[in-house]
N, C-alpha and C positions, 0 to 999 in steps of 0.2 A: 504494500500500500504506500502510495506517495503522499507524504504529509504536506500540509500547507506551508510549513517552514522550509521546505526544500524547493529548489528550482524556482518555478513560477511563484512569486509571492514573497520570497525571502528578502528581496531588496526593498519592497514597498508595502510592507504589511500595514503601515499606518493608513493605507487607503481602504482598508476593510474594517468592519466593526464586529468583533467576536462577542456575541451576546450570551455566551455560555459562562462568562465570569464577570464578577463585579456586581454592583447594586442594580437590580433589575429595573427599578423605577427610573433611576437617572439614565440608564441605558436606553430605555424605551422613549423617554422624553427627548433625549439627545438625537435619537433616530427619527422621531416623529416631527420635530420642528422643521427640518429641511423638506420632509414630505408634505407638510402642511403648506409651506410656501410654494412648493412645486404644484400642489393641487390648485392653489390660488391662481397661479399664472396659467396653468392648463385651462382652468375655467374661463380665463380672460379671452381665450381664442374665440369661441362662438359668442360669448357675451359682448365682446368688442364688436363683432359683426352685427349683432342685434342692435346694440346701442347706436352705432354710427349709421346703420341702414335706416333705423327708425327715425333718426334725426334728419337725415338728408333725403330719403326716398319715400317716406310715408308709410301708412298703415299696411297697405297691400304687400309692400316689400318686406316689412317687419314680419307679417304673418307668414310669408314664404320662408324666411330664415328660421323663425322660432318653431314653426310646425315641423321643420326638418329634424329637430333634435332627436325625437324618439325613433324615427326611421334610421337615422345615421347610427344611433346607439344599437339598434337591432342588428344592423349590418356589421358593425365593428366589434360589438361586445363579445361575440362568440370567440373571436381571435384574441381579445384581451383576456378572456378567461383561460384560454390555453396558455397564454404568456404567464399568467399567475401560477398555473400548474408547473411550468418550467421553473419559476422562481422557487416554488416549494422544493423541487428536486435539488436545485443548486444549494439552497439553504441547508437541506438535510446533509448533503455530502460535505458542505463547508463545516457544519457543526461536528461531523464525524472526522474532520481533518483528512479527508480523502481528496487530495489535490488533483489526481488523475481523473477521477470521475467528475469533478467540478469542470475541468477543461472539456471533457467529452460532452457534458451537458450543455455548456455554453455554445459549442460549435453546432450541436444538433438543433438548439433553439434558433440559431442564426439561419440555418438552412430552412427550418420550418417557417420562420417569419417571411423569408423571401417568397416561398411558394404560396403562403396564405395571402400575402399582400398583392401578388399578381392576380390571384383568383378573385379577390375582393374587387379589384379594379375592373375586371371584365364584367362581373355580375352587376356591380353597382352602376356602371355606365350604360350597360345594355338594357337593364330592367327598371330604370328610374321612372318612366311614365307609368308603367304597370303598377309599381308599388304605390305611387301617388294616387292612382285611380282607386286602388283597394282602400286607401285611407279616406276616400270621399273628400278629397281636397277641393275647396271652393274654386269654381272655374275662373274667377277673377284673379286668383292667386297662382293658378296652375303654371302658366308660362314661366314666371319668375322662379317658382319652386323647382321646376325641371332644370332650368339653367343652373341654379345654385347647386343642386344635387350632382349633376353631371360633372361640373368642374371640381367639386369636392372629391368625388370618387376617382378622378384622374390622379389624385395624389394619395390614394389609399395605401400604396406601398410604403410611403413615408410615415403614415399614421401607425401602421402595424409595426414597422421596424423601430419606431421610436419607443413603442410599448415594450418590445422585446429587449431593447437596450436598457431601458429603465428597470425591467424585471431582473436582468442580469446584475446590474449594479446594486439594486436594493436588496437582492438575495444575500449578498455578502456584507450588508450593512453600510454600503456607500450611497447614502441618500443625498449627499451634497452636490456631486457632479451633475446629476440630472437637473437639480435646481438651477445651477448656474446657466446651463444651456437653455433651459426653459425660460428663464428671465429674458435672455437675449432674444429668443425667437418670438416670445410674446410681444416684446416691444417692436420687433420687426413687423409683426402682424398688425398692430395698431397703427404704426406709421404708414404701412401700405394701404390699410383701409381708408385712412384719411386722404392719402394721395390719390388713390383710384376713384373713390366715391366723392369726397369733398373737393378735391383738386381737379381731376379729369372729368368728373360728372358721369362716370361709367355706371352701369346697372348693377343689380344685386349679384350677378355672376362674379363680379370683380372681388366681392368679399370672400367668396370661396377660393378664388385664385390667390388672394393675400394669405389665406389660411394655409393653402397647400405650399406656397413658397416658404412660409415661416416654419412649417412642420419639416420640410426638407432641410432647412438650415439646422434645425435641432438634431436631425439624424446625422448630418455631416459632422457636427461637433461631437456627438456621442461616439461615432465610429472612429474618429480621429483619436479619441481617448482610449477606446477599447483596443485599438491596434498597437498601443504602446507596449513595449516589452516589460516584463518584470512583475506583472500582476497575476494573481491567482486566476483572474478571469480574462487574461489577454486573449484577443482574437487573432488567429492566423488564417489569412484568406484561404490558403491551400488546405487547411484542415476543416473547412466548413463542409460538412456532410451529415447524413443521417447515421447515427449509431442506433442500431435496431433496439437494443434493450433500453437505452436511454429514451428513445422516442416513445417506446411503450410506457415508460414511467411518466413522461410528460403528458401523454394522452390520458393515462390512468388517473392522474391527479388534476389535469387541466380540463378534460372533457366535461366532467360534472360542473366545474365552474363556468365553462363556456356555455353549457346548456342552461345553467342557472341565469346567467346574464341575458341570454337570448329569451328565456321565458319571461323575465321581468320586462325586457324591452318589447316583446310581443304583446304582453298584456297592456303596456302603455300605448302601443300603437292602436290597439282596440279602443282604449280610452280616447286617444287622439281622434280616431275616426268618428266617435260619437260627438266629441267636442266640435269637430269640423262641421257637423250637421247644424250647429247653431249659428254659423256664419263667421265672417272674417274677424269681427270684433272679439268674439269668443276665442277664436284661434289665437289671436294676438295676445289676449289676456292670459290664457292658459300657457302660452309659450313664454311670456315674460315671467310668470310665476316659476316656471321650470328653470329658467336661467338663474333667478334669485335663489331658489331652493338649492340649486347646485352649489352656490357659494356658501350658504348658511350651513350646509352639511359637510363642508370640507374638513373641519376638525375631526368629525366622526370617521370619515373615510381614511384620514391620515393615521389615526390610532388603530384602525382595523388593519391597515397595511403593515404597520409596525408590529402588531400582535401576530400576524401570520408569519413574518420573518422570525420574530423572537421565539415563537413556539416551535417552528420547524427546526431552527438551529439547536434548541435545547432538547427536543425529543431526539434529534439526530445524535446528540451527546448523551442520551439516556438520563437527562436530568428532569425527571418527571415532576417533582414538587416545584421546581423552579418554573417549569412551564405553566403549572396551575397558578402560581403567583402572578405571572405575567398576564394570564387570561383574566383573572379577577380584576386586576388593575385596569386593563384596557376596557373591559365592559363597563365598570363603574365610571370611569372617566368619560367615556363616550356618551353614556346615558345622561350624566349631569350636564355635559357641554351642550348636547342636543336640546334638552329642555330649556336651558337658559337662553339659547339662541331662538328657540321657538317663541318664547314669551316676548322677546324684543321684536321679532318679525310680526307677531300678532298686533302689537301696539302701533308699529310704524309701517304697516303694509301699504297704506295709500301713498306714502312718500316714496317707498321703494319702487312700487309699480309705476308711479308717475315719472320716475327718472327715464323710463324707456319710451313712454307714449302718454301724452296728455289727453287723449281722447277719452271722454267720460265712460263710454261703453267698455273700453279696454280696461280701465282702472276698476270699474265695478266688478267685472268678471275675475280679474286677478286678485282683488281684495277678498272677494267671496271665498275663493279657493284657499287663500292664505289663512283666513280666519277659521276655516273648517278644519284644516289639517295641522296647523303649526303647533298647537298645544299637545298633539299626539306624537311629536318627534321623538320623545323618549322611547316609545315602542319601536319605531323605525330603527333607532340607534341600537336598541337591544337585539333586535333580529339580525341586523348586519354584523354586530359584534360577535355574537355566537357563531354566525356563519363563518367569520374570519378565523375564529378559533378552530372550527372544524376543518377548514382548508389547511391551516398550519399543521394540523395533526394527521393529515392524510385522509380525512373523512369528508371529502368534498361531495360525496354522493348524498349525504344527509341534507345540506342546504339546498342542493338541486331538487331533491324530492319535495321538500317543504315548499319551495318557491313554485314548483310546478303545480302542486295541488292547491295551495292557498293563494299566492300572488297572481297566478294565471287562471286556474280553473274556477275557484270561488269568485274571484274578482270579475271575470268575464260573465259568469252566470248572473251575478248580482246586477251588473250593469244592464244586461239584456232585459232582466225582469223589471227593474225600476224605470228603464226608458219606455217600456211598453205600458207601465202603469201611470207614470207621472209626466214624462216628457219635460222635466225641469233639470237644468244643468247642475243645480246644487246637489242632487242625489247622486250624480256621477262622481262628484268630488268626495262624497262620503265612502266611496269604495276603498279609498286609501286607509283611513283610520280603522275601518272594519277588518281588512285583511292584515294590517300590521298587528292588531290585537290578537287575532287567531294564531298567527305565526309566532308571536312572542310566547304564548302559552306553550306551544309545542317545543320551541327552543329551550325554554326554561326547564321543562321536564327532561329533555335530552341532556342538557348540560349537567343537571344535578344527579341523574341516575344512570348515565351510560359511562362506559370505560373508554372515553375518547383519547386519553393520554397514550394508549398502547396501539394506536391505529397503524403505525408503521410496522411494529413487530408482527401484528396479525396478518398484514398484507404479505410480509416477507415469508411468513410461515405458509 
């Protein structure tokens, strides 16, 4: 077995964060803060598009951009879940001090990302109009939505590869480098949005072009770093290939996460299709709320990512009690942060929504949804936190099953029923607190009564 202290990694060990030793709370906070800032700048991509488009091009263009979020997430989220599975594999081998397997995992992930990115490009560009028809997109918005989608998916390879690169670096505790590159590319995106739309007067499609260019810039920076010699995760172009047993592990841990993400996205697409039936103002209001909610939930997402890495590394090192300590800390912190943020959002919802669009109908719809769901954010945080613990323990099938049954099946059935009975948009919004409550009860029972800490050992057996 090749240890991390030999060959790759012996010169630059400071670039990784071994979470198997030291104070677990300070380590998780140290790892979480760069992740949080990275999430903030990641969220700035589409939010900057929505903000600038809404200011310069009007409500129709804003509806085209904001309504694209769920469909883009549906297309991209599956591959993001697979990247998360690869991160779990790398974290486990890193925790076990197996440098050879870390390297093989990194190069398999790179090959996997290239194939997935090219596939997503072809599917996204070819089937954009079909997807938007399925979502019952308003005819007034359709031309601009098609243009935005197609240009976005032309850069799908960059989106996938950026997530692959981040998963590799985060898996070994290096959360700072992705942050640096993301800050740069986010600023590039904002500048290009202002130049293309505000300066040149181009249409909504140019916002997607700005996003693609900035994403590509972040990938170039990530790859330049990963190609440097001397790191445990150094990439060598000639070694990029599929290693069968590693690929099987990545799919084993990542496929459930990918399916889980897709299930959530699919359910949200169904919700979006119902929202679209209420017209463009409802589309814009719902989309603006989604952008804001993406920001307010960033601390929870960051703690969840840190928890997955922490638990994977410690279970790889067979430090079971330490993994439990990290799980408790991440769940409690995420729940408290989410509820505090939810209260603030409930109070100031009109001001937040109004930043994007001053149209009364847009503000009314966005505020209605915000005040229905925001006080239930602690349930959403709890569900996501336990799901992150399961992924870190190699139990990704559990959150996949819960999300499939509750966040997809029950949510869709509920929406179909209430739309036939009431035809009021507020009942659609109540689908979220309802399904968050049900999933939280299931996750609580699983967390308390299952033997989740021995997930890797049972799979190996």
